[in-house]
N, CA and C of each residue as an Amber inpcrd file, in Angstrom:
protein
   510
 148.7010000  73.5080000 -72.8170000 149.1730000  72.4950000 -73.7210000
 149.1900000  71.1230000 -73.0510000 148.3560000  70.9170000 -72.0480000
 148.3740000  69.6480000 -71.3470000 147.9720000  68.4890000 -72.2410000
 147.1710000  68.7370000 -73.2760000 146.7640000  67.6530000 -74.1510000
 147.8010000  67.3510000 -75.2270000 148.7770000  68.2180000 -75.4070000
 149.8350000  67.9840000 -76.3840000 151.1100000  67.6580000 -75.6310000
 151.6170000  66.4810000 -75.8140000 152.8130000  66.0420000 -75.1050000
 154.0230000  66.2620000 -75.9970000 154.5420000  67.4580000 -76.0420000
 155.6720000  67.7790000 -76.8940000 156.8890000  66.9580000 -76.5050000
 157.4840000  66.2660000 -77.4570000 158.7110000  65.5360000 -77.2320000
 158.5120000  64.1670000 -76.6050000 157.3040000  63.8240000 -76.1870000
 157.0930000  62.5340000 -75.5270000 156.3690000  61.5400000 -76.4210000
 155.5510000  61.9970000 -77.2980000 154.7750000  61.0940000 -78.1290000
 155.0840000  61.3100000 -79.5940000 156.3300000  61.4980000 -79.8740000
 156.8220000  61.6400000 -81.2440000 156.2000000  62.8160000 -81.9930000
 155.7790000  63.8310000 -81.2440000 155.2790000  65.0410000 -81.8790000
 156.4880000  65.7970000 -82.3710000 156.4610000  66.1940000 -83.5940000
 157.6120000  66.8750000 -84.1730000 157.9230000  68.1570000 -83.4230000
 159.2090000  68.3920000 -83.1490000 159.5880000  69.6420000 -82.4720000
 159.0960000  70.8790000 -83.2270000 159.0190000  70.7870000 -84.5370000
 158.5320000  71.9160000 -85.3310000 157.0800000  72.2340000 -84.9850000
 156.2830000  71.1910000 -84.7820000 154.8920000  71.3950000 -84.4060000
 154.8090000  72.0840000 -83.0530000 155.6480000  71.6470000 -82.1250000
 155.6760000  72.2830000 -80.8040000 156.0600000  73.7490000 -80.9110000
 157.0650000  74.0500000 -81.7210000 157.4940000  75.4360000 -81.9060000
 156.3690000  76.2650000 -82.5230000 155.6620000  75.6760000 -83.4780000
 154.5490000  76.3850000 -84.1130000 153.4530000  76.6790000 -83.0970000
 153.0860000  75.6720000 -82.3080000 152.0640000  75.8800000 -81.2850000
 152.4830000  76.9510000 -80.2900000 153.7500000  76.9310000 -79.8990000
 154.2550000  77.9110000 -78.9530000 154.2240000  79.3080000 -79.5510000
 154.5940000  79.4360000 -80.8110000 154.6180000  80.7600000 -81.4350000
 153.2230000  81.3240000 -81.6370000 152.2270000  80.4350000 -81.7210000
 150.8520000  80.8910000 -81.8740000 150.1330000  81.0200000 -80.5410000
 150.8610000  80.7220000 -79.4690000 150.2520000  80.7150000 -78.1410000
 149.7010000  82.0810000 -77.7730000 148.6190000  82.0440000 -77.0800000
 148.0460000  83.2750000 -76.5540000 148.5710000  83.4680000 -75.1500000
 148.6390000  84.6910000 -74.7380000 149.0360000  84.9920000 -73.3760000
 147.8220000  84.7110000 -72.4940000 147.7720000  83.5120000 -71.9310000
 146.6220000  83.0970000 -71.1280000 146.8720000  83.4680000 -69.6830000
 146.2340000  84.4960000 -69.2190000 146.4890000  85.0020000 -67.8810000
 145.2650000  84.8350000 -67.0080000 145.4060000  84.0090000 -65.9890000
 144.3880000  83.8830000 -64.9550000 142.9820000  83.6910000 -65.4680000
 142.7920000  82.8510000 -66.4600000 141.4750000  82.5900000 -66.9830000
 141.0550000  83.5790000 -68.0490000 141.7030000  84.7150000 -68.1400000
 141.4070000  85.6900000 -69.1760000 142.4420000  85.5300000 -70.2800000
 141.9800000  85.2810000 -71.4760000 142.9030000  85.1100000 -72.5800000
 143.0990000  86.4470000 -73.2670000 144.3310000  86.8860000 -73.3180000
 144.6610000  88.1340000 -73.9830000 145.3500000  87.7760000 -75.2900000
 144.8430000  88.2620000 -76.3750000 145.4020000  87.9240000 -77.6800000
 146.6570000  88.7530000 -77.9330000 147.7640000  88.2530000 -77.4360000
 149.0440000  88.9350000 -77.6230000 150.0770000  87.8950000 -78.0180000
 150.6490000  88.0440000 -79.1870000 151.6750000  87.1250000 -79.6530000
 153.0140000  87.5820000 -79.0760000 153.4740000  86.8960000 -78.0420000
 154.7320000  87.2610000 -77.3880000 155.8830000  86.3630000 -77.8370000
 155.7010000  85.6790000 -78.9530000 156.7110000  84.7210000 -79.4180000
 158.0580000  85.3690000 -79.7210000 158.0890000  86.6520000 -80.0470000
 159.3640000  87.3230000 -80.3530000 160.2730000  87.3940000 -79.1280000
 159.7020000  87.3460000 -77.9350000 160.5040000  87.4640000 -76.7140000
 160.0510000  86.5110000 -75.6100000 159.0900000  85.6620000 -75.8880000
 158.5000000  84.7830000 -74.8880000 159.4730000  83.8240000 -74.2260000
 160.5570000  83.4570000 -74.9390000 161.5590000  82.5430000 -74.3850000
 162.7330000  83.2650000 -73.7360000 162.7270000  84.5790000 -73.7130000
 163.8270000  85.3480000 -73.1310000 163.9140000  85.0640000 -71.6360000
 165.1070000  84.7770000 -71.1750000 165.2890000  84.4410000 -69.7670000
 165.4900000  85.6910000 -68.9140000 164.7510000  85.7420000 -67.8200000
 164.8910000  86.7930000 -66.8190000 165.5190000  86.1260000 -65.5990000
 166.6540000  86.6330000 -65.1530000 167.3760000  86.0350000 -64.0310000
 166.7200000  86.4620000 -62.7200000 166.4460000  85.4750000 -61.8800000
 165.8870000  85.7260000 -60.5560000 166.9660000  85.3680000 -59.5490000
 167.4100000  86.3680000 -58.7830000 168.5220000  86.1850000 -57.8510000
 168.0620000  86.4600000 -56.4260000 168.4420000  85.5570000 -55.4970000
 168.1660000  85.7730000 -54.0900000 166.8270000  85.2590000 -53.6050000
 165.9300000  84.9030000 -54.4950000 164.6190000  84.4260000 -54.0720000
 164.7100000  83.0210000 -53.4810000 165.4400000  82.1530000 -54.1740000
 165.6810000  80.7890000 -53.7070000 167.1640000  80.6500000 -53.4060000
 167.5850000  79.4840000 -52.9830000 168.9950000  79.2830000 -52.6450000
 169.9240000  79.5350000 -53.8250000 169.4810000  79.1860000 -55.0190000
 170.2940000  79.4040000 -56.2110000 169.5410000  80.2850000 -57.1910000
 170.2810000  81.0360000 -57.9970000 169.6720000  81.8300000 -59.0510000
 168.9690000  80.9000000 -60.0290000 167.9090000  81.4090000 -60.6390000
 167.1990000  80.6570000 -61.6690000 166.6310000  81.6510000 -62.6680000
 166.0120000  81.1510000 -63.7230000 165.4320000  82.0420000 -64.7220000
 163.9520000  81.7250000 -64.9180000 163.2190000  82.7410000 -65.3410000
 161.8370000  82.5860000 -65.7800000 161.7310000  83.2750000 -67.1290000
 160.7050000  82.9420000 -67.8710000 160.4800000  83.5580000 -69.1770000
 159.1240000  84.2620000 -69.1750000 158.9110000  85.1670000 -70.1250000
 157.5800000  85.7690000 -70.2490000 156.4750000  84.7230000 -70.4520000
 156.7760000  83.6250000 -71.1580000 155.7740000  82.5630000 -71.2930000
 155.3940000  82.0030000 -69.9250000 156.3790000  81.7860000 -69.0510000
 156.0870000  81.2550000 -67.7190000 155.3100000  82.2700000 -66.8830000
 155.6480000  83.5400000 -67.0090000 154.9100000  84.5770000 -66.2920000
 153.4780000  84.6590000 -66.7970000 153.2870000  84.5340000 -68.1050000
 151.9500000  84.6030000 -68.6960000 151.0680000  83.4450000 -68.2490000
 151.6740000  82.3370000 -67.8400000 150.9050000  81.1810000 -67.3790000
 150.3820000  81.3690000 -65.9600000 150.9050000  82.3680000 -65.2340000
 150.4290000  82.6550000 -63.8800000 149.1330000  83.4530000 -63.9470000
 148.4400000  83.5650000 -62.8200000 147.2660000  84.4200000 -62.7690000
 147.7130000  85.8560000 -63.0360000 147.0970000  86.4880000 -63.9990000
 147.5300000  87.8250000 -64.4070000 146.4470000  88.8570000 -64.1720000
 146.8740000  90.0890000 -64.2550000 145.9730000  91.2170000 -64.1470000
 146.2510000  92.1550000 -65.3090000 145.2830000  92.9750000 -65.6190000
 145.4390000  93.9990000 -66.6490000 145.4420000  95.3480000 -65.9470000
 146.3940000  96.1840000 -66.3120000 146.5480000  97.4620000 -65.6300000
 146.8300000  98.5600000 -66.6490000 146.0970000  99.6490000 -66.5610000
 146.3530000 100.8230000 -67.3800000 146.6330000 101.9840000 -66.4500000
 147.8040000 102.5910000 -66.6250000 148.1920000 103.7180000 -65.7750000
 148.7610000 104.8340000 -66.6350000 148.6090000 106.0460000 -66.1440000
 149.1660000 107.2070000 -66.8170000 150.3310000 107.7090000 -65.9930000
 151.4700000 107.8810000 -66.6530000 152.6710000 108.3440000 -65.9820000
 152.5700000 109.8010000 -65.5920000 153.5080000 110.2170000 -64.7690000
 153.5120000 111.5940000 -64.2800000 154.1590000 112.5540000 -65.2660000
 154.7500000 112.0250000 -66.3270000 155.3510000 112.8770000 -67.3490000
 154.7550000 112.5390000 -68.7090000 154.8410000 113.4830000 -69.6320000
 154.3290000 113.2480000 -70.9770000 155.1130000 112.1270000 -71.6590000
 156.4110000 112.0400000 -71.3830000 157.2410000 110.9970000 -71.9710000
 156.7700000 109.6070000 -71.5450000 156.3750000 109.4640000 -70.2850000
 155.9040000 108.1660000 -69.7910000 154.5880000 107.7910000 -70.4500000
 153.7090000 108.7760000 -70.6440000 152.4350000 108.5200000 -71.2870000
 151.5480000 107.5850000 -70.4970000 150.6330000 106.9570000 -71.2080000
 149.7290000 105.9770000 -70.6250000 150.1170000 104.6090000 -71.1380000
 150.2490000 103.6540000 -70.2390000 150.6110000 102.2950000 -70.6410000
 149.5720000 101.3120000 -70.1140000 149.3640000 100.2710000 -70.8810000
 148.5060000  99.1610000 -70.4840000 149.3590000  97.9100000 -70.4960000
 149.4420000  97.2440000 -69.3700000 150.2180000  96.0050000 -69.3020000
 149.3360000  94.8730000 -68.7880000 149.7070000  93.6690000 -69.1890000
 149.0650000  92.4590000 -68.7280000 150.1610000  91.5470000 -68.2140000
 149.9960000  91.0480000 -66.9990000 150.9850000  90.1440000 -66.4290000
 150.6600000  89.8750000 -64.9790000 151.4480000  89.0070000 -64.3490000
 151.2000000  88.7220000 -62.9360000 151.6480000  89.8840000 -62.0580000
 150.9990000  90.0240000 -60.9270000 151.4850000  90.9890000 -59.9430000
 152.7200000  90.3950000 -59.2780000 153.4940000  91.2360000 -58.6300000
 154.6520000  90.7600000 -57.8830000 154.2070000  89.7740000 -56.8040000
 153.0730000  90.0380000 -56.1580000 152.5500000  89.1540000 -55.1250000
 152.2340000  87.7710000 -55.6900000 151.6310000  87.7330000 -56.8780000
 151.3080000  86.4610000 -57.5240000 152.5800000  85.6980000 -57.8690000
 153.5750000  86.4180000 -58.4080000 154.8500000  85.7900000 -58.7380000
 155.4800000  85.1780000 -57.4920000 155.5460000  85.9500000 -56.4110000
 156.1520000  85.4610000 -55.1770000 155.3760000  84.2920000 -54.5880000
 154.0630000  84.3410000 -54.6470000 153.2310000  83.2590000 -54.1050000
 153.5140000  81.9330000 -54.8210000 153.8820000  81.9960000 -56.0950000
 154.2140000  80.7740000 -56.8390000 155.4320000  80.0740000 -56.2490000
 156.2330000  80.8010000 -55.4810000 157.4300000  80.2470000 -54.8460000
 157.2870000  80.1900000 -53.3250000 156.0530000  80.3670000 -52.8450000
 155.7960000  80.2870000 -51.4110000 156.3280000  81.4790000 -50.6310000
 156.4460000  82.6230000 -51.2580000 156.9980000  83.8270000 -50.6190000
 155.9810000  84.9500000 -50.6420000 156.2610000  86.0190000 -49.8740000
 155.4290000  87.2230000 -49.8890000 156.3340000  88.4520000 -49.7920000
 155.8220000  89.6020000 -50.1890000 156.6340000  90.8220000 -50.1940000
 157.1230000  91.1950000 -48.8010000 156.4060000  90.8030000 -47.7630000
 156.7980000  91.1660000 -46.3980000 158.1140000  90.5170000 -45.9600000
 158.5910000  89.5360000 -46.6950000 159.8280000  88.8450000 -46.3430000
 161.0850000  89.5820000 -46.8120000 160.9140000  90.6420000 -47.5880000
 162.0680000  91.2680000 -48.2280000 162.3040000  92.6790000 -47.7270000
 163.5840000  93.0240000 -47.5980000 163.9140000  94.4030000 -47.2360000
 164.1920000  95.2380000 -48.4820000 164.3580000  94.5690000 -49.6180000
 164.5680000  95.2940000 -50.8700000 164.4010000  94.3370000 -52.0430000
 163.7900000  94.8600000 -53.1050000 163.7100000  94.1290000 -54.3700000
 164.1610000  95.0960000 -55.4540000 165.0910000  94.6330000 -56.2850000
 165.6260000  95.4650000 -57.3770000 165.2580000  94.8440000 -58.7200000
 164.8940000  95.7170000 -59.6480000 164.5620000  95.3150000 -61.0090000
 165.5640000  95.9810000 -61.9480000 166.1910000  95.1830000 -62.8040000
 167.2270000  95.6740000 -63.7160000 166.7680000  95.5420000 -65.1590000
 166.9180000  96.6290000 -65.9140000 166.6260000  96.6000000 -67.3410000
 167.8870000  96.3160000 -68.1390000 167.7250000  95.8490000 -69.3600000
 168.8720000  95.5530000 -70.2170000 169.6130000  96.8230000 -70.6290000
 169.0110000  97.9810000 -70.3870000 169.6480000  99.2640000 -70.7000000
 170.4400000  99.8160000 -69.5070000 170.7090000  98.9820000 -68.4950000
 171.4550000  99.3240000 -67.2860000 170.6870000 100.1960000 -66.3010000
 169.4200000 100.4890000 -66.5800000 168.5880000 101.2050000 -65.6120000
 168.1100000 100.1890000 -64.5760000 168.0920000 100.5790000 -63.3310000
 167.5220000  99.7120000 -62.3060000 166.8190000 100.5510000 -61.2600000
 165.9290000  99.8990000 -60.5610000 165.1740000 100.5710000 -59.5210000
 165.0050000  99.5950000 -58.3590000 165.2960000 100.0670000 -57.1580000
 165.1230000  99.2560000 -55.9600000 163.9380000  99.7540000 -55.1610000
 163.2460000  98.8320000 -54.5210000 162.0680000  99.1810000 -53.7310000
 162.2180000  98.6430000 -52.3200000 161.9060000  99.4920000 -51.3470000
 161.9620000  99.1550000 -49.9240000 160.5820000  98.6630000 -49.4670000
 160.4930000  98.0770000 -48.2630000 159.2280000  97.5010000 -47.7950000
 158.0290000  98.4460000 -47.8660000 158.2360000  99.7190000 -47.5810000
 157.1180000 100.6620000 -47.6090000 156.4550000 100.6880000 -48.9820000
 157.2590000 100.7560000 -50.0310000 156.7230000 100.7760000 -51.3960000
 156.1660000  99.4160000 -51.7890000 156.8450000  98.3570000 -51.3650000
 156.4030000  97.0020000 -51.7130000 155.0150000  96.7100000 -51.1510000
 154.7280000  97.2650000 -49.9770000 153.4140000  97.0600000 -49.3480000
 152.3650000  98.0420000 -49.8670000 152.7870000  99.2240000 -50.2660000
 151.8620000 100.2980000 -50.6220000 151.3300000 100.2090000 -52.0490000
 152.1790000  99.8210000 -53.0010000 151.8210000  99.8680000 -54.4120000
 151.6170000  98.4850000 -55.0080000 150.9200000  98.4520000 -56.1320000
 150.7570000  97.2130000 -56.8880000 151.8060000  97.1840000 -57.9940000
 152.5820000  96.1170000 -58.0490000 153.6390000  95.9380000 -59.0330000
 153.1680000  94.8850000 -60.0380000 153.1740000  95.2230000 -61.3220000
 152.7600000  94.2750000 -62.3520000 153.9470000  93.9930000 -63.2710000
 154.2380000  92.7050000 -63.4540000 155.3000000  92.2600000 -64.3600000
 154.6660000  92.0730000 -65.7320000 154.5950000  93.1580000 -66.4870000
 153.8930000  93.1480000 -67.7630000 154.6080000  92.3310000 -68.8290000
 153.8860000  91.3710000 -69.4240000 154.4300000  90.5640000 -70.5170000
 153.7790000  90.9310000 -71.8430000 152.7160000  91.7260000 -71.7920000
 152.0300000  92.1840000 -72.9970000 151.5190000  93.5930000 -72.7500000
 151.2170000  94.2740000 -73.8330000 150.6980000  95.6300000 -73.7890000
 149.2360000  95.5630000 -74.2180000 148.3700000  95.2660000 -73.2700000
 146.9680000  95.0400000 -73.6190000 146.8580000  93.8160000 -74.5010000
 146.2850000  93.9830000 -75.6920000 146.1410000  92.8780000 -76.6360000
 147.3220000  92.7620000 -77.5830000 148.3150000  93.5950000 -77.3870000
 149.4930000  93.6020000 -78.2660000 150.7280000  93.1530000 -77.4980000
 151.7320000  92.6630000 -78.2270000 152.9940000  92.3480000 -77.5460000
 153.6450000  93.6370000 -77.0600000 154.5690000  93.5130000 -76.1390000
 155.3270000  94.6780000 -75.7000000 156.1370000  95.2190000 -76.8660000
 156.3760000  96.5150000 -76.8740000 157.2370000  97.1140000 -77.8860000
 158.6830000  96.7100000 -77.6470000 159.5140000  96.8760000 -78.6550000
 160.9280000  96.4850000 -78.5360000 161.6330000  97.1730000 -77.3850000
 161.2070000  98.3800000 -77.0210000 161.8550000  99.1020000 -75.9280000
 161.2630000  98.7480000 -74.5640000 160.4000000  97.7300000 -74.5250000
 159.8050000  97.2810000 -73.2620000 160.1180000  95.8170000 -72.9650000
 160.4450000  95.0360000 -73.9670000 160.6280000  93.5770000 -73.8420000
 161.8700000  93.2280000 -73.0530000 161.8760000  92.1190000 -72.3400000
 160.8690000  91.0560000 -72.2870000 159.7970000  91.2630000 -71.2220000
 160.0490000  92.1210000 -70.2410000 159.0710000  92.4050000 -69.1870000
 159.1090000  93.8960000 -68.8940000 157.9450000  94.4700000 -68.7060000
 157.8340000  95.8850000 -68.3530000 157.2040000  95.9590000 -66.9630000
 157.9980000  96.3590000 -65.9790000 157.4840000  96.5340000 -64.6200000
 156.7490000  97.8640000 -64.5510000 155.4910000  97.8140000 -64.1350000
 154.7010000  99.0200000 -63.9390000 154.2300000  99.0200000 -62.4890000
 154.3550000 100.1730000 -61.8510000 153.9860000 100.3170000 -60.4420000
 152.7520000 101.2000000 -60.3600000 151.6230000 100.5920000 -60.0470000
 150.3670000 101.3280000 -59.9490000 150.3860000 102.1870000 -58.6900000
 150.1560000 103.4810000 -58.8670000 150.1520000 104.4110000 -57.7470000
 151.5070000 105.0390000 -57.4970000 152.5500000 104.4810000 -58.0900000
 153.8950000 105.0280000 -57.9290000 154.2420000 105.9790000 -59.0670000
 155.2910000 106.7070000 -58.8870000 155.7720000 107.6110000 -59.9280000
 156.2000000 106.8060000 -61.1540000 156.0320000 107.3810000 -62.3420000
 156.4040000 106.6550000 -63.5600000 157.9100000 106.4350000 -63.6470000
 158.7140000 107.1910000 -62.8900000 160.1600000 106.9360000 -62.9030000
 160.5110000 105.6700000 -62.1210000 159.5050000 105.0430000 -61.5200000
 159.7500000 103.7690000 -60.8460000 159.4260000 102.5760000 -61.7420000
 158.8910000 102.8360000 -62.9330000 158.6440000 101.7710000 -63.8880000
 159.9940000 101.3500000 -64.4800000 160.1260000 100.0870000 -64.8020000
 161.3740000  99.5970000 -65.4020000 161.0260000  98.8200000 -66.6590000
 161.5420000  99.2950000 -67.7780000 161.3610000  98.6080000 -69.0560000
 162.4790000  97.5900000 -69.2510000 162.2610000  96.6370000 -70.1190000
 163.2800000  95.6700000 -70.5360000 163.8900000  94.9150000 -69.3510000
 163.0470000  94.5150000 -68.3930000 163.5350000  93.8230000 -67.1950000
 164.1690000  92.4840000 -67.5900000 165.4220000  92.3050000 -67.1820000
 166.1510000  91.0620000 -67.4630000 166.6940000  90.4200000 -66.1830000
 166.5410000  91.1140000 -65.0560000 167.0460000  90.5760000 -63.7900000
 166.2190000  91.1650000 -62.6430000 165.8900000  90.2910000 -61.6740000
 165.2060000  90.7310000 -60.4590000 165.9950000  90.1570000 -59.2820000
 166.3830000  91.0280000 -58.3500000 167.1560000  90.6050000 -57.1760000
 166.3150000  90.8170000 -55.9180000 166.3080000  89.7820000 -55.0830000
 165.5640000  89.8170000 -53.8240000 166.5490000  89.8030000 -52.6680000
 166.2910000  90.6620000 -51.7000000 167.1300000  90.7490000 -50.5060000
 166.2320000  90.5630000 -49.2880000 166.4330000  89.4720000 -48.5750000
 165.6080000  89.1420000 -47.4140000 165.9070000  90.0440000 -46.2330000
 164.8950000  90.2230000 -45.3870000 165.1350000  90.8670000 -44.1090000
 165.8700000  89.8570000 -43.2420000 166.6000000  90.3270000 -42.2670000
 167.3930000  89.3960000 -41.4390000 166.6000000  88.6700000 -40.4120000
């Protein structure tokens, strides 16, 4: 939206909202046709990464370089999922960080489920912060972010991620 200056050149806020709601999930040069407007503004709390807690939204994650990942879970309930979003490495690089700096990263879902990962897993597996399900938005039981761990057990996936906590090594 660099050519549209929302709020600066008397563009109506309604027009900006309309453009945002019609926005495509533009990931790393690949445009995925997924309308994430139902949850795109949902704030995900990031704790411990910087000096103060801050929030990111699925729209902000979708603006990062993204990858598409399809994995099949180890149980029938997990099934096969396709997610589109930045990898954990890409997310951290946006803040000048890397996974090797952390002794633990925890992902919390709005359903009170959480999963923590130690350095061995952080280095071994690919973590994708899914903001879309292929060409479709995430389902209601996955929004606003669905963490999928490629190569890891499906019980390490976290749906409805609303908080990510980073714990540095000493």
